[in-house]
N, C-alpha and C positions, 0 to 999 in steps of 0.2 A: 581652564580654557574650554573644555567640552561644553559646560553649561552656558558660557558666554556665546559660543558659536550656535548652540541649539536655540537660544533665545533670539539671536540675531536672525536665524532662519525664520523664526516665527514673525519677527518684525517685518522682514522682507515680504512674507506672505500677506500681512496686513496692509502693507504699502502697495502691493501689486508690483513690486520692483524685483528684478531678478539678478542684479549684479551685486556680488558680495562686496561689502565695504572693505577698505584697506586699513590696516593697522600700522601705526608708525612707532618705531622704537630704535634703540641704539645697540650696537653690538661690535665686538672686535672681529667677528667672523664674516667674511665677505659672502654674500648670498649668491645663488644662481639666479641671474637676472640681468638687468640693464642699468648701466651707469656710465659715467664719463671715462675717457681714457686719461692716463697720466698727462699732466700738462703744467701750466703755470701754477705756482703756489701763491695763493693770495694771502697777504698779510700787510698790515699797516707799515711795519718795518721795511719790508721789501718795496712797498710803494714809495715811502719817503726817501729811500736810497736810490730810487730810479731803476730798480732791478727787474721790474715786471715788463715784459715785452707785450704791450697792449694789442698790437696788431695780431700777434700770435695767439694771444688769449681770446680775442674775439673770433679769430679764424677757427679756433678749436672749441667754440662755444657748444655747450651741451646742457640743455634745460632739464631740470628735474621733471617738469611736466611732460616733456618729450619722451623721456625714459619711462615715466609712469604710463604714458599712452601706450607704449609698446608692452609694458608689463600687464596692463589691463587687457590688451588683446590676446596675449599669450598665457595669461594666468600665472605670471611669475612675479618676481620682486623687482623694484627699482631701488637704487641706492646712490649715495653721494658720500665722499670723504674729503678731507682737507687736501690730500695728495692727488686725488682723482676728483676734481671739483667741477670744472667745466663752466662754471658760472659764478662770478663774484657775488652776485646777489643771492643765488641759491645756497651757496656755502654759508653765508652769514645767516640767512633766514632759517636754515636747518640746524644751526648751532654747531657746525663743524669748525668754524674759525670766528675770530672776533679780535678787536673791534672792527666796525665797518670801515670801508675804504672811502676816501674823499672822491676818488674817481667814480665810484658807484653813485655818490650823492649828485655829482655833476651830470653823469650820464642819464639818470632817470629824470632830472629836471631840465636845466637849460643848456646842457652840453658844454663843450670847451671850444670857444671860437678859434678858428684858424686850424682846426684839426679834423680828422675823420670822424670825430665823436660829436655829432650835431645835437645829440640829446633827444630823449623820448618825449619830453614835455608832459610827463604824467603829473609832475608837481610843478608849481609855478616858480619856485626859487630853490636854490641850494639850502636855504634856511628851513623852509618847510619840509624838505626831504630829510634833513638832519633830525628834525623833531620827530619825524616818523620812525627813522632808524633807531633812535634812542628809545622810543616808546615800545617798540616790538623786540627789543634785544633779549635774547635767550642766554642764560648761563651756559657756558661751554660744557658739553658732555665729555667725559674722559674716554668714551668708547670711540673706536675708529670710524665706524660707519653709521650713518643715518639711513635706516631701511624702511621702505614702504612695501607691504605685501598683503595679499588677500587675507582677511581675518581667519578664514578656515584653514590657512596654511601654518598658523602658529601652533607650536607645540606647548606642552605643559611648563616648559622652562622659560618660555618667552611671554612677555606681557606688553601689550600695546600701550603707549602713553596717550595716543589720540586715535580715534576711529573716524575715518573720512568716507563719506558717500559721494557718488557722482550721479546726479539725478536731474531729470527735467522738472519744471515747476510743479507739475501735478503731484509727483511724489514728494517734492520738497515741501509742499503745503502740509503733508502729513507729518514730516519731521519737525517742521516749525510748530505745529499744533502740539505735538507730543512734548517738545521741549518746554513750551510755555506752561503746559499742564504739570510737568514734572517739577519745574523750579517754582512755579507759583508767582511768577513775575512777568509783567508785560514787557520788560526789558531783557528777557532771557535769550533773545536771538539778535545778533548784531551782524553788520555787513561792512566792516572797516576797509579802508584802502589797503592794498598790498599786492605783491606778486601772487601768482597762483599758489606757490609753495608757502608764502607767508600765511595765507588763510587756512591752510590745512595742517601747518606745523607750528609756526611761531605764535599766532594769536591764540589758538586754543590753549597752548601751554602757558603763555604769558598771563592770560586772564585767570587760568586755573591757579597759577602760583600767587596771584593777587587775592585769591579767595573769592573770585567772582565766577559764579556758575553761569555759563552761557554757551549756546551753540554759535558757530561762526559760518556764515554763508560767504562763499567766494566764487571765483570764476570770472571776475570782472577785469582781470589783467588782460589788456589788449594783446600783449605778446604771447600769452599762454592760450588764447582762444583757439589757435590752430591745432592745439593738442586736446581739444574737447569736442564732444559731439555738438551739433547745432542745437541751440536752445538748452544746453546742459549747464548746470551750475554745480558747485560743490557745497557740502555741508559737513562740518567737522565738530567734534565734541571731545573734550578730555575724557579719559576712561572713567573717572569717578562719576561724572555726570551721565555718561552713556549707560553705565550700569543701572543708575536710578531710572533712566528712561525705559530700559528694558523691564525693570520691576513694575513700572506703572502703566505699561502699554495696554494691559488687558482691561483696565478701568478707564482708559482715556477715550477721547473722541474717535480713535481708530477702530473701536468695536461698536460704534453707534451708527444709526441709520444715515445720518448726514454724510459721514465719511464714505458710506457705500456709494452714494451718488458721485462723490469726488473720485472715488476709485475707478468708476467707469471711465472717467476721462483719462486715467493712467493707461487703461487698456486701449482707448481710442488713440492716444499718443503713440503707443507701440505700433498700432496698425498704420497710422499716418506715416511713420518712419520705416515701415516694412520690417519691423523687428520681431514680428510674430506672424505666423500663418493665419489667415482668416479662416474661420470654421464655416 
């Protein structure tokens, strides 16, 4: 892990970005950080039996990105588990339970007429939503917690499965360029539909399991935008690809004169958002 962190610090230097990316992994040990309180247990069996109190579930809603927002501010971990879930979508997209719930399908699409669940209308129909849920399905992990924490807080016994950055477009262009250069394909960066957590957990792992090397841009989830900085997006890559990116960064465009011009805009962005002191 020491070498991975040292190389990451070098990448941050090249990008002009100063927030350590988060690593995502699974563990039976609950971390010091932010996560949902115990609440409704989401499962298709309980849903079909009518055992889930949906008004209670929505009343105790706790978003992964909301907890991640706190973790980013405080330099701690965010986590989710099946027993302490807080979000039926987040639990499914992080792989702590499955299969997906029919209520989730209807909620994200057209809703349930005559109920408090009017629907988010992010997908045009339940059928289109089911296709998405099936496509991004993760194999269930046998560990209790899905944990997201700063990469420099990992110890030698821990290994991130995914590395996720939170960046504005100026720094994102650098990550995009490095990914294309590393993979050698013009299709090496994708921006699929998904919740905020889908694009930093599910999609990087799913594509990696399919043998497809690609970085995943996210942050387009309207519900998660309130837990991100203005103009900020996410970029995530499975560890195998991320290691290759680190190995190739010194010969990539990030060390050439064209990037130096782009990097000046990274600094200008920090000044514009008053994130650094003007000299």
